[in-house]
C-alpha positions as CSV (number, residue, x, y, z in Angstrom):
1,X,96.7,96.7,104.3
2,X,95.7,95.5,100.8
3,X,94.4,97.9,98.3
4,X,92.4,96.4,95.4
5,X,89.9,97.6,92.9
6,X,89.7,98.9,89.4
7,X,88.6,101.9,87.4
8,X,87.8,102.7,83.8
9,X,89.4,106.0,82.8
10,X,88.0,108.0,79.9
11,X,91.2,109.8,79.0
12,X,94.0,109.5,76.4
13,X,96.7,106.9,77.4
14,X,99.4,109.6,77.4
15,X,97.4,111.7,80.0
16,X,96.8,108.6,82.2
17,X,100.5,107.7,82.0
18,X,101.5,111.2,83.0
19,X,99.1,111.2,85.9
20,X,100.4,107.9,87.2
21,X,103.9,109.4,87.3
22,X,102.9,112.7,89.0
23,X,103.4,112.7,92.8
24,X,100.5,115.1,93.2
25,X,98.1,112.7,91.5
26,X,99.6,109.7,93.4
27,X,99.0,111.3,96.8
28,X,95.3,111.7,95.9
29,X,95.1,108.1,94.6
30,X,96.5,106.2,97.6
31,X,93.9,105.8,100.3
32,X,94.8,107.7,103.4
33,X,97.9,109.2,101.9
34,X,98.9,112.5,103.6
35,X,102.3,113.1,102.2
36,X,104.5,111.8,99.4
37,X,108.0,113.0,99.0
38,X,110.4,112.1,96.2
39,X,113.6,110.3,97.4
40,X,115.0,109.4,94.0
41,X,114.0,108.5,90.4
42,X,110.5,106.9,90.7
43,X,110.9,106.5,94.5
44,X,109.0,108.2,97.2
45,X,108.5,108.3,101.0
46,X,104.9,108.4,102.2
47,X,102.8,108.9,105.3
48,X,99.5,107.2,105.4
49,X,96.7,107.2,108.0
50,X,94.6,104.1,108.0
51,X,92.4,102.1,110.3
52,X,89.4,99.9,111.0
53,X,86.6,101.4,113.1
54,X,88.0,103.5,116.0
55,X,91.5,101.9,115.7
56,X,93.6,104.1,113.4
57,X,97.3,104.6,112.9
58,X,99.8,106.6,111.0
59,X,102.3,104.7,109.0
60,X,105.4,105.7,107.1
61,X,106.8,103.8,104.1
62,X,108.3,103.8,100.7
63,X,106.8,103.5,97.2
64,X,108.6,102.7,94.0
65,X,107.3,102.7,90.5
66,X,109.0,99.7,88.8
67,X,108.7,97.4,85.8
68,X,107.7,100.4,83.7
69,X,106.6,99.8,80.1
70,X,105.5,103.2,78.9
71,X,102.8,104.1,78.3
72,X,100.9,100.9,79.2
73,X,102.1,99.3,82.4
74,X,104.0,99.8,85.6
75,X,104.1,98.2,89.1
76,X,103.7,100.3,92.2
77,X,105.5,98.6,95.1
78,X,104.8,99.9,98.6
79,X,106.0,99.0,102.1
80,X,105.4,100.6,105.4
81,X,105.4,100.3,109.2
82,X,104.0,102.1,112.1
83,X,102.1,101.8,115.4
84,X,98.3,101.8,115.4
85,X,96.8,104.3,117.8
């Protein structure tokens, strides 16, 4: 799955940075994300349900927030695996 897009946020940079580092906000921001559990500093396990049409699956994976340059940039790296249903 490839997630692309963009958004213009009308909020102070510090508020956006805090939100991007908040697991409760991340779980709402990742399409299909059902669960996000911290496993370490800036590292999480996740469960995502995704699909195309009637073929959907539940996938588990990891997310890491890397290359952080507060408060202007970070890289969100994700990997996952699962069996479509």
